[in-house]
N, C-alpha and C positions, 0 to 999 in steps of 0.2 A: 778812641776818643773822637769827638765830635765836634764840629766848628761851625759856627752863623755866623754871615756878616750884615754888617747893618745895610741902611737901602742906599743903593747905589747912584747918584747925581741928584740935583737937588731939582729935578725936573721929575723924578720918579716916583715921589711922595703921594702920597693920598691924603690930600687934607683934612676927611673926617674920620681916620682913625685918628684914635686915643693915644698921644703921644708917640704915635707913629707904629704901635704896635702891632707888628707883626711877625711871625714867629714859627722855626722851624725846629724840629724835636726828633732825634733819629729812635728807633725802638726795634732793635734788633733790623730786618730788612725794610721796615715801616716807616714814613715821616708820619710827624703829627702837625698840622699846620693851625696855628692858634690866631685871632686878632681881633680886635674890638672898636667898635664904633663910638664913640662920643655924641654924636646926633645921626640922623639921616633924615635927607628932605627926597621924596619921591625917588627912592631905593625901589630897583625891583632885584638885583642879584647882584652877586658877587663871581665872578668867573678867575679861577685859579688857572695856574698854564706852568708847566715846567720843561726847563731844559737843559741839555746836558753841557752845551757851549755857552752860554750865558747872552744869547744872541738870537737862536731861534727857536721861539717857544710854542708849545705847542698846550690846548685848553686839555683838561683833566678833568675837571668838576665846576657845576655851577652851584652856587650855596644862595636858598632866598635870604633876601634881607626882609627885617623888620620893614620898612616902605619909610613911616614918618613916623619918628620920635625924637624926645629932647632928651632921653635916660640913656645910659651905657647900654649897649648887646654887645654880646662876645661870642661869638662863629668860632664853630671847630674845622675840618675834616680830615680825613686819617686816608692817607695816600698809603696802599697796600700794594707790598713788592716793587716799594719805590727805587730800591738802589739795585734792581735788575738792568734800568737803564743805565747806571754806571755810579762809579763811587763819588762822586760832584756832583752837585746837584742846584741848578739856579731857580727859584720858583718866584712869579707873578702873580701880583693878586689886582685884579683891576675891579672897580664898582660900575654898574652898567644901570641906569635909571628905568622908569618907567616906559618913556619913547627907546630904548633900547641904546642910547647912549651913550659913551662912556667918556665920562672927564679927558681923558687921554694921557693922563697918568696915572701911574702903579708904582706898587713897592714891592722890590725885590729883596729878597734873602736867600744866601748861598746855606749850604750843607753838604759835610765831609762824611762821609761814610765810617762808620765806627771800626778800626783796626781792631 
């Protein structure tokens, strides 16, 4: 059985995420991360980070953003062999604009390994 949490704290939500949609699903020892934007302005990429304690995050991937759009865009990333790190994982999603700046906010989701 796996579980995932909601976004942690009011300062950790990405306003550009449609309905705060950031999800993690376990598939064996892998994790599929999915998210969507309702619009983007000067977006460069998304940075995905993982943590085993919910405090210390390390980057695992950069996913190119569409850039500028007023339509919904869906994204995903497969984190292979994720559960080799720990049985409980915390994922953080940050958006980065074309100037390399992040809005300082992030969405966080928690996932427990299937037993």
